[in-house]
C-alpha positions, 0 to 999 in steps of 0.5 A: 817304351824305350828302344835299344839295339844289340849286336854280336860284335866280332873282329869281322863286323862294324866297329863297336864305337862307330855303331854306338855313336850311330845308335846314339845319334839316331835316338836309341836309348841303349846298346848291348853286347853279349859275351862268350869268352871262347867256343870249345873246338869240340863240344857235346852241347848242341846249339839251341838254334839247331844246326851249326853254331853261327860263325860270329860266336867264334869271333866275339869281341870282349864286351867290357873292353868294347863298351869302354871304347863306346863310352868315350865316344858317346854321351847319353846312350846306355851301355849294357852287357847282354849278357855277361857270363858271370860264372866265367869271371872272378867277382872281385876283378869283375866288380872293379872292371864294371865300376870303372866302366860305369864311371868312364861312361858317367853312370850309363852301365846296365849289367846284364847277367847270365850263367851260360849254356855251353857246358864245355865253355864253363868247364874250361873256366873251372866251373861245374856246369850243374852248379853254375846258377848257384855260383852266379848268384853268389858272384852277383851278390858279392859284386853288389857287396863290393860296390856298396860297402867300404869294407866289403865281405862275402861268405857263401858256398862258392864265394868267400872273402873277408873284408876288402877295400876295392875301388872305384865304386860305381857312379850309379847309386846304390849300383848299376841295374842288374838284369837277369838274362833268360826266358824261363820261369827259373830266370824270372825267379832269379830276377826277383830274388837278387836282380833288378830286372829281367831280359828274356830273349827269343820269346813271343809277344803273347808268351811274354805278356804271361811271363811278365804277369808271373814276374810281377806276381812273384815280385809282389809276393817277395815285397819287391817293386814290380816295376824293377823287374819289368825290363825286357829284351825283345824283337817285336813286330810293329803291331806288337809294340803297343801291346808290349808298352801297355803291358809295362815293358820298359825297354825293347832291344832289337838285334842287329845283323852281325855284319859289316857297316854297309849292312848294319848301318842301313838296318839301324836307319830302318829300325830308327824310322820304324820305331820313330826313336 
């Protein structure tokens, strides 16, 4: 099983390139950044964690720009969006940005996707919240078409364009892995239908094992390779590592505190020692 780290990186936390270098030097396989383009000052959407929304949500850096910075100072660590909110992005522009990042990193991009949970955030981008999952699917499919076709076109309910030329193409072939974020049965179905993997978060180990079994059953029924939909993001206890590895979990990603270097780097060292990366 591979090990990665993630952080809600902000303008008040450790510098992203510095953290990526430290994680690579310690042997971590991957490094993920989440996204919120903004937080509405007044919202009706409650925080799933309960109480007030943590301060770091208001201060997040842009994940693609930050990962580009990390790409130029690292050599081996994979760089992932965990996750990018696809409905909030133009698919043609996003396809170009991601392909550029994949080439800049010499083929190290992991494209984690999600639809978002804050209704007002989506609506500020002109997105109808109730139809965001359909929009996400079409935009992901359109991005893959742009990545893999010279004369790329897409015609759907939400995304519609005639043949275009859009370069660069990603270095990874046929394209960087697309991983579906979420913890629900619906997210597993989406992973099987149009993604290459699944990144569940905030889910217990035993619940995760049952979910993986369901994921593989769905993949087999759809004629997909079950190994292509077994990637996970997880915060586990040491005695759960072997159980996850035996279940075929490809990658366990651990969240670092959203804090300054003097807090984050010792925690990174502690995790590296614990995991023996």
